[in-house]
N, C-alpha and C positions, 0 to 999 in steps of 0.2 A: 358354354353358352349356346343355347338352343335358339337360331335365328330362322327356323322355318315359318313360312308364312300361315297364317291362320285362314282356314277355308271359309268361313263364313261370321256373320256377325253373333251367331249363336256360340260359336269356337271361341271368339274373342271374349264374351260374357263370361263364358264358362271358366277360360283360362284365368279371367281377372278376379275369380272368388278364389282362386289358389296363391296365397301370398308367396309360396315357394316356387311356382311356376312364373310369376312376374318377375321376382329376383333373378332366375335363370335366364329368363329370357331378355332382360335388360342388363344382366351383369351386376345386379346392385349386391352389397355385402349383406350377409346376414345380420338383422337388428342387434345380435348379441356378440356381435363380432370384436367388439372393444373388450370383451371379456374372455375371448378366445386364449386358452392356456398354450397353445403351440402355434398360433398364429390363424387358425382357421378351425371355425365352429363345423363339427360333423353332423350334416343335415340328417334329421331323422326323426324317429317319433321323440327321443328323449328331448332334443333341441326344442321341437314343436311343442312339447308339453310346457317346457320351462317358460317359454314365451308366452304360451297359453295363461300360464298363473300369472305372469307378470301384466298381462292385458286384463285379467280377471282383477288382480290387486288395483290396477289403475281404473277402470272403467266401471267396474260392477259397485252397487250400493253397498255401503259397510256391513250392513245387517243381511246381506245374502249369505246363501251357503256357498256360492262360488268364490266371494270374497274372503269368508273365513277360511276356507280350504286353501285358498291361495297365500293367506297369511301364514297359516301354518306350515304349509311346504316350503316357503321362501324364508320365513324368520325363524321357525321354530323346529323343524325337522333336523334331526341327528343323523340320518342315515340316507334317507330317500333322495333330499337335494344333492347333498354331494355326490353320491350314487349315479344320478341323473347328469350332474354337471360333467363328471369324470367321462361318463360314456359319450357325452356330446361335445367333449373338448373344451369345455368352459371352467374357466378360474373361478371354483365356488366362493373362496374367501372373497375375492375381489368383487363379484357381482353381489353377495350379500350385504358387503359393508357398504356399496354403492346404493344397494335398495333402501338400507337402514339411513343412510345420509339423507336420501330423498323422501323418506317417510317422516323424518325429524323437522 
């Protein structure tokens, strides 16, 4: 956990735009930590991409390209989703089944 003081209001605003930075600063768990395969999500581009796809599925309009891409990645992909989850330390089956239950 990084408890260094921010030097200015500009630093605070910039840091607040980075979700990973906010989590680290306040010791919050990763939003996908309930689906961690071995107790902890591995922070990095794969975990970030999975989270971005979940956000797109949730917040983007169903007819948008981002929503369609998220739907494909999270529900239809036979390799990409499972590979990304494996690298990020996420239980892909558990996450996918949870997302399907939420969608239905």
